C-alpha positions in Angstrom: -25.7 -38.8 -42.9 -28.2 -36.3 -43.5 -30.6 -35.7 -40.7 -33.8 -34.2 -43.0 -32.8 -30.3 -42.2 -32.8 -27.6 -44.8 -29.5 -27.3 -46.6 -29.6 -23.8 -47.9 -26.5 -21.7 -46.9 -27.1 -19.9 -43.9 -25.9 -16.6 -43.2 -23.2 -16.6 -40.6 -23.2 -13.6 -38.3 -19.8 -12.6 -39.6 -21.0 -12.3 -43.4 -21.1 -9.3 -45.3 -24.5 -8.5 -46.3 -25.5 -8.6 -50.2 -26.1 -5.7 -52.2 -29.7 -6.9 -52.5 -32.4 -9.8 -52.6 -31.3 -12.4 -55.1 -33.7 -12.8 -58.0 -35.7 -15.6 -59.1 -33.5 -18.3 -60.6 -30.2 -16.8 -59.5 -28.0 -18.5 -56.9 -27.6 -16.6 -54.2 -23.8 -15.2 -54.1 -22.1 -16.9 -52.0 -21.0 -15.5 -48.7 -17.4 -14.5 -48.1 -15.6 -15.0 -44.5 -13.1 -12.8 -43.3 -10.3 -14.6 -42.0 -9.5 -13.6 -38.9 -6.0 -11.2 -39.4 -2.9 -12.0 -38.3 -1.5 -8.8 -37.5 -4.1 -6.9 -35.1 -3.0 -3.6 -37.5 -5.2 -5.1 -40.4 -7.9 -2.6 -42.1 -11.3 -3.2 -43.5 -11.4 -4.7 -47.1 -13.8 -2.1 -48.5 -11.3 0.6 -47.1 -9.2 1.2 -50.3 -6.3 3.5 -50.3 -6.8 6.6 -52.8 -10.5 6.3 -53.2 -12.6 8.1 -52.1 -15.5 6.6 -49.9 -18.6 7.4 -51.2 -20.6 9.5 -48.9 -24.2 8.4 -49.5 -24.9 4.9 -47.9 -24.8 2.4 -50.5 -25.5 -1.2 -50.1 -22.0 -2.8 -49.0 -21.0 0.1 -47.2 -20.5 1.2 -43.6 -23.2 2.4 -41.9 -20.8 5.1 -40.2 -17.8 7.2 -41.3 -14.7 5.7 -39.8 -13.6 6.9 -36.0 -10.1 9.0 -36.1 -9.1 8.2 -33.0 -9.6 4.6 -33.6 -11.8 4.1 -30.3 -13.6 0.5 -30.4 -15.3 -1.0 -31.8 -15.5 1.6 -34.1 -11.9 1.4 -35.0 -12.5 0.3 -38.8 -15.3 0.4 -41.6 -18.3 -1.7 -41.1 -19.2 -3.8 -38.1 -17.4 -6.5 -39.6 -14.0 -4.6 -38.9 -11.6 -6.6 -37.0 -11.1 -6.4 -33.7 -8.5 -3.5 -32.1 -5.0 -4.9 -31.0 -4.9 -5.4 -27.6 -2.8 -2.9 -25.7 0.0 -4.5 -23.9 1.9 -2.8 -21.3 5.6 -2.1 -22.9 8.3 -4.1 -21.1 11.1 -2.3 -19.0 14.2 -1.7 -20.5 16.3 -5.3 -19.5 13.0 -7.2 -19.0 13.1 -10.5 -20.8 10.4 -10.9 -23.3 8.6 -14.1 -24.1 8.4 -15.5 -27.4 5.4 -15.3 -29.9 2.1 -16.8 -28.6 1.6 -19.9 -29.9 -2.3 -20.0 -30.5 -4.5 -20.1 -33.8 -5.2 -17.6 -36.4 -8.7 -16.0 -36.4 -10.1 -19.0 -39.3 -8.7 -21.8 -36.4 -5.8 -22.7 -38.3 -2.9 -23.3 -35.5 0.2 -21.6 -35.7 3.5 -22.6 -34.5 5.3 -20.6 -32.5 8.5 -18.3 -33.6 11.1 -20.9 -33.4 14.2 -21.2 -35.3 13.9 -24.6 -36.1 10.4 -24.6 -37.2 9.0 -23.4 -40.2 5.9 -21.1 -39.8 2.9 -19.8 -42.4 2.7 -16.2 -42.4 -1.3 -15.7 -44.4 -0.9 -12.7 -46.5 -1.9 -9.5 -44.8 -4.9 -7.9 -45.1 -5.1 -4.2 -46.2 -4.6 -2.0 -43.4 -6.8 1.3 -42.4 -4.6 4.5 -42.8 -4.8 5.0 -39.0 -4.2 1.3 -38.2 -1.3 1.7 -40.4 0.3 4.6 -38.8 0.3 3.0 -35.6 1.7 -0.8 -36.4 1.5 -3.3 -33.4 4.3 -4.4 -31.1 6.0 -7.1 -33.7 6.7 -9.3 -30.4 2.9 -9.3 -29.1 1.8 -10.6 -32.8 -2.0 -11.2 -33.1 -4.3 -11.3 -30.4 -7.1 -13.9 -31.2 -9.8 -14.1 -28.4 -11.9 -16.6 -30.6 -8.5 -19.3 -30.8 -7.9 -18.9 -27.2 -9.7 -21.8 -26.0 -8.5 -24.0 -28.7 -4.4 -23.5 -28.0 -2.8 -26.3 -28.0 -0.8 -27.6 -24.7 3.0 -26.1 -25.2 5.3 -28.7 -24.1 8.8 -26.8 -24.6 10.3 -25.3 -21.4 8.6 -22.4 -20.7 10.3 -18.7 -20.6 11.8 -17.0 -17.3 9.3 -16.0 -15.1 8.7 -12.1 -14.4 10.5 -10.8 -11.3 7.7 -11.0 -9.4 7.0 -14.5 -9.5 10.6 -15.3 -8.8 10.4 -13.1 -5.9 7.9 -14.8 -4.6 9.1 -18.1 -5.2 12.1 -16.9 -3.2 10.0 -16.1 -0.5 8.4 -19.4 -0.7 11.5 -21.0 -0.6 12.1 -18.7 2.5 9.2 -19.7 4.4 10.3 -23.6 3.7 13.5 -23.0 4.9 12.2 -21.2 8.1 10.0 -24.1 8.6 12.4 -26.6 8.0 14.3 -24.6 10.6 11.8 -24.8 13.3 10.9 -28.4 12.4 14.7 -29.5 12.9 14.6 -27.2 16.1 11.6 -28.9 18.0 12.8 -32.3 17.2 16.4 -31.4 18.5 14.9 -30.0 21.7 12.7 -33.1 21.9 16.1 -35.3 21.3 17.9 -33.2 23.8 15.1 -33.2 26.3 15.1 -37.1 26.5 18.5 -37.6 26.3 18.6 -35.4 29.9 15.8 -37.0 31.2 16.8 -40.3 30.3 20.2 -39.9 30.6 21.3 -40.5 27.1 20.7 -42.9 24.3 23.3 -45.4 25.3 24.5 -46.6 29.2 26.7 -44.3 31.0 29.5 -46.0 33.0 31.2 -43.9 35.6 35.2 -44.3 35.9 35.7 -45.9 38.9 39.3 -46.6 40.6 39.8 -50.3 40.0 42.8 -50.9 41.6 42.9 -53.5 44.3 42.1 -51.8 47.8 44.5 -54.4 49.7 44.9 -54.7 53.3 45.0 -52.1 55.9 47.8 -51.7 58.4 47.3 -53.8 61.7 47.3 -50.9 63.3 44.9 -48.5 61.7 41.2 -48.6 63.3 40.2 -51.2 59.7 42.8 -53.5 60.7 42.4 -53.2 64.6 38.3 -53.8 63.6 39.4 -56.7 61.6 41.4 -58.5 63.7 38.9 -58.2 66.7 35.6 -58.1 65.0 35.1 -62.3 64.8 35.9 -62.3 69.0 32.8 -60.4 69.6 29.3 -61.0 70.3 26.0 -59.4 71.2 24.0 -61.0 74.0 20.4 -61.1 74.0 18.7 -61.1 77.4 15.0 -62.1 78.4 13.3 -62.3 81.6 10.2 -62.5 83.4 9.9 -58.8 83.4 12.4 -57.7 81.7 15.2 -57.9 78.6 18.2 -56.1 77.7 21.0 -56.3 74.4 24.5 -55.9 75.5 27.8 -56.9 74.4 30.7 -59.5 75.3 33.9 -61.1 74.0 35.6 -64.5 74.0 37.6 -65.1 76.8 39.0 -68.8 75.2 38.1 -71.9 73.4 36.2 -73.2 76.0 33.1 -70.8 75.2 33.5 -68.6 78.4 32.1 -65.2 77.1 33.0 -62.1 79.4 30.3 -59.1 79.9 29.2 -56.7 82.3 26.5 -57.9 85.2 24.0 -55.2 84.5 23.9 -56.8 81.1 23.1 -60.5 82.0 20.6 -59.3 85.0 17.3 -59.4 83.7 17.8 -63.0 83.0 17.3 -63.7 86.5 17.6 -67.7 87.3 15.3 -68.6 84.7 15.6 -66.2 81.6 17.3 -67.4 78.5 20.6 -65.7 77.0 21.2 -66.0 73.3 24.8 -65.1 71.5 24.8 -64.1 68.2 28.2 -64.1 67.1 29.6 -61.4 64.2 29.5 -63.9 61.7 25.9 -64.3 61.9 25.7 -67.7 63.9 23.8 -67.6 67.5 23.7 -70.3 70.2 22.3 -70.4 73.6 24.4 -69.4 76.7 24.3 -69.8 80.7 25.7 -67.6 83.2 28.7 -69.2 84.8 29.3 -66.3 87.4 28.7 -63.1 88.1 29.7 -60.1 90.9 27.4 -56.7 91.2 30.6 -55.3 93.0 32.6 -55.2 90.2 29.7 -55.0 87.4 31.2 -58.3 85.9 29.8 -61.7 84.4 31.1 -64.7 82.8 28.8 -67.1 80.5 29.7 -69.6 78.5 28.3 -71.3 75.2 28.0 -75.3 74.3 28.8 -77.0 71.0 30.4 -74.0 69.5 33.4 -74.6 67.5 36.1 -72.5 66.2 36.1 -69.6 68.7 38.5 -67.2 68.5 39.6 -65.8 71.9 40.4 -62.1 72.5 44.0 -61.9 73.7 43.9 -59.2 76.9 46.5 -56.6 77.2 48.0 -54.7 80.0 45.7 -51.6 81.8 48.4 -50.3 83.7 50.6 -49.7 80.8 48.0 -47.3 79.3 48.7 -43.8 79.0 46.4 -40.9 78.6 45.9 -39.9 75.0 46.6 -43.6 73.8 44.4 -44.5 70.6 41.5 -47.1 71.5 38.7 -48.8 70.0 35.2 -49.5 71.1 33.4 -52.5 69.8 29.7 -53.2 70.4 26.2 -53.5 69.9 24.6 -50.1 70.8 21.0 -49.9 70.5 21.3 -53.8 69.4 23.4 -52.4 66.4 26.1 -55.3 65.9 29.4 -55.5 65.0 29.5 -51.7 65.7 33.3 -49.8 65.6 34.0 -46.5 66.9 37.5 -44.8 67.6 38.9 -42.4 70.5 41.5 -42.1 72.8 42.3 -42.8 77.0 41.1 -39.3 77.9 41.8 -40.2 81.6 43.2 -42.9 84.0 42.0 -43.8 87.4 38.3 -42.2 87.5 36.2 -43.3 89.9 33.3 -43.9 89.0 30.2 -46.0 90.8 27.1 -47.6 88.6 24.0 -49.4 89.3 22.0 -48.6 92.6 18.7 -49.3 91.5 17.6 -51.5 94.0 18.3 -49.2 96.8 19.6 -51.2 99.3 23.8 -50.4 97.9 23.9 -54.2 97.2 24.6 -53.6 93.4 26.3 -50.5 93.2 29.9 -51.3 91.4 32.6 -49.3 91.9 35.3 -49.0 89.0 38.6 -47.5 89.5 37.9 -46.7 85.4 39.7 -45.6 82.3 37.8 -42.9 80.6 38.2 -42.6 76.8 36.0 -40.3 74.2 35.4 -43.1 72.2 31.4 -43.0 71.5 29.7 -45.4 73.9 25.9 -45.7 73.9 23.6 -48.4 75.5 24.1 -51.7 74.0 28.3 -51.4 74.1 28.0 -52.4 77.7 30.4 -55.6 78.0 32.4 -55.0 74.8 35.8 -54.5 74.6 38.1 -51.5 74.6 41.0 -52.0 72.6 44.1 -51.1 72.0 46.3 -50.4 68.5 47.3 -54.0 69.1 43.7 -55.7 68.8 44.4 -56.0 72.8 41.7 -55.7 75.3 42.8 -53.0 78.0 39.1 -52.7 79.2 35.5 -53.4 79.5 33.1 -50.6 78.4 31.0 -50.4 81.4 29.2 -46.9 82.3 28.5 -43.7 80.4 28.4 -39.8 81.6 24.4 -39.5 80.0 23.2 -35.8 78.9 20.6 -34.5 81.7 18.1 -34.7 78.8 19.0 -38.3 78.3 18.1 -39.3 81.9 16.4 -42.8 82.7 14.2 -40.6 84.9 12.4 -39.1 82.0 12.0 -42.9 80.3 14.5 -42.1 77.7 17.6 -43.5 76.6 20.9 -41.6 77.3 23.2 -41.2 74.5 27.3 -40.3 74.3 28.5 -37.2 75.2 32.1 -38.4 74.7 32.5 -39.2 78.2 32.5 -43.2 78.3 34.0 -45.5 81.1 35.9 -48.9 81.1 36.6 -51.4 83.9 40.8 -51.8 83.5 41.3 -55.2 82.3 43.5 -56.0 84.8 40.8 -56.2 87.3 38.4 -57.8 84.7 41.1 -60.6 84.4 41.2 -61.4 88.3 37.6 -61.3 88.6 36.8 -63.6 85.2 39.3 -66.0 86.6 37.2 -66.2 90.2 34.1 -66.9 88.1 35.1 -69.3 86.0 36.9 -71.4 88.9 34.8 -70.5 91.8 31.4 -69.1 90.6 32.5 -66.2 92.9 34.7 -63.1 93.2 36.3 -61.9 96.3 36.9 -58.5 97.3 39.5 -56.7 99.2 38.5 -55.0 102.3 39.6 -53.3 105.3 37.0 -54.1 107.5 35.7 -50.3 108.5 32.2 -48.6 108.2 32.6 -45.7 106.3 30.3 -42.5 107.2 28.7 -42.0 103.4 27.1 -38.9 104.4 30.5 -36.9 105.5 30.8 -33.7 103.0 34.3 -32.8 104.1 37.4 -34.0 102.0 38.5 -37.5 102.2 37.0 -40.8 103.6 35.4 -40.8 107.4 35.1 -43.7 109.4 31.8 -44.0 111.0 30.8 -42.8 114.5 30.7 -45.3 117.3 27.6 -46.1 118.6 26.3 -47.7 121.7 27.1 -51.5 121.8 28.5 -51.2 118.3 32.1 -49.8 116.2 32.6 -48.9 112.9 36.0 -50.8 113.2 35.6 -54.5 112.6 37.4 -56.1 115.6 40.2 -58.3 114.3 40.1 -56.7 110.8 42.9 -55.4 108.7 41.6 -51.7 110.1 42.0 -52.7 113.5 44.9 -54.5 113.2 46.4 -51.4 111.7 44.9 -49.0 114.5 42.2 -47.0 112.5 39.8 -45.6 115.0 36.4 -44.5 114.9 35.6 -41.2 113.4 39.4 -40.8 111.7 39.5 -39.3 108.1 41.7 -41.4 105.4 43.0 -38.5 102.9 45.7 -40.7 101.2 46.2 -43.8 99.8 49.4 -44.9 98.2 50.1 -40.9 98.1 47.4 -40.2 95.6 44.4 -38.2 97.0 40.9 -39.2 98.8 38.5 -37.1 98.6 35.2 -39.5 99.5 33.8 -42.3 100.7 32.9 -43.8 97.4 36.8 -43.2 95.8 38.4 -44.7 98.9 36.3 -48.3 98.0 37.4 -47.8 94.4 40.9 -47.5 95.4 40.8 -50.5 97.7 38.7 -52.4 95.0 41.5 -52.0 92.1 43.6 -54.2 94.3 44.2 -57.7 95.2 43.4 -59.1 98.7 46.4 -59.4 100.8 48.0 -56.3 99.1 49.5 -53.6 101.3 48.6 -50.2 101.5 50.5 -46.9 102.9 47.2 -44.9 104.5 47.5 -40.9 105.1 45.0 -40.4 108.3 43.6 -37.3 109.6 43.1 -37.6 113.9 41.9 -35.2 116.3 43.8 -32.6 113.5 46.9 -34.3 113.2 48.1 -36.5 109.9 49.1 -40.3 110.6 50.8 -42.3 108.4 49.1 -46.2 108.9 50.3 -49.6 106.4 47.3 -51.8 105.9 47.1 -55.3 104.4 44.0 -55.7 102.6 41.6 -58.4 103.7 39.1 -60.5 101.5 35.5 -60.8 101.1 32.9 -62.7 99.2 31.3 -60.8 96.5 27.6 -61.3 95.5 
């Protein structure tokens, strides 16, 4: 629609000036629009080759002379001269050149790129300035249209190859991306490796193991001996009015009789309690059948228990030094403990007890010595041979000085353990089971226990008393006061304790061959042992 504004033609800034004002009634000359040159080297329209320009300024003539150097913006005549061509850098030899630029001409007409399949329209070239004609622009750059640039159509065809600079930049970007990818992958791999190391892997680890059946053990091995003997070994817990203790014992028969040490059951006294725990964990209450402090042996009995397995007894007289042995017990209340060693000595005279101070609780043992570890709590337990037969009753240890009871500590094993020979234990056990008491063999003399010489010295005579019991075995054999007994059955005796141990290892009624020193002379005397009831 018409908006009411004047419709006269208006001069445009690129219109050429007319020769003069129009006269009245004369139609104005229509403005002539210059089409944008297709080639950047076109000349001004008024510059005609072969015609000298008029030097006087006229209407329609340029206001200045042509610039011979072509310096913009005065490269051509007149202010309407087309823009000079853009001076682009000449590509180096071998550099790919992009195809012709797709844009518009100066008049806004779209120009298609120079493509072999497209038909392009080439407007006629306007006259060129002589200087511009002498220096035509490079054909690869064509015309430069600064005003048509904003109206360039989008190019959907594939672009030309990128210059070397962009190719290098893209290659550098790809290299940086590859490095970043490697760093990320390395971090992920390191994290996975750390997780596997800390958590043992992504899957459950199963270590190889010998699946063969262990099978049984040889009967004469420590394991075979332990398997055979353990069911017959028990642990005793004893509590009395003032003290308590723990020890070991072993089953003698299927009637419930159990052999142990006297010092194990002594804390119970006459009113204490004794609890027996079997290797399988069963418990039962026991009572004392008989005990003897001189031999340090006792027998207790459990009732109402079936399935007992007696432990076979061996022969201690057949034991040799170096024979392998196994000790079973409850050291420090650790039940079913098995240790092994050898017989390190035989006929080792030892005395134990004596806490009462009057000598009534002193035991004299002609012991088997072993290096099998024995500790408090092993007392009363069996010392067995390779046939799992009992050859001794573990009773005493030689404690280190640092573990003496006087310092308030418990002594530990130093490899010197002592066991009562089972031959002696069997005799005492039978007596305790049958009569409740044991008998001791005696010679009927009082010994001087303070004598420091070699041998056992008979005490001296005192007014109204004699160290030799009248009518006793020694009196009948002719032994007198102050005699020194040096040998028993050919074995040397060094003290009174050793003489008692030697005598206690025999039965009442046995005959002994003694060597006696009297007044510096050695005498041979034969003596038949008597008997006395123990306590």
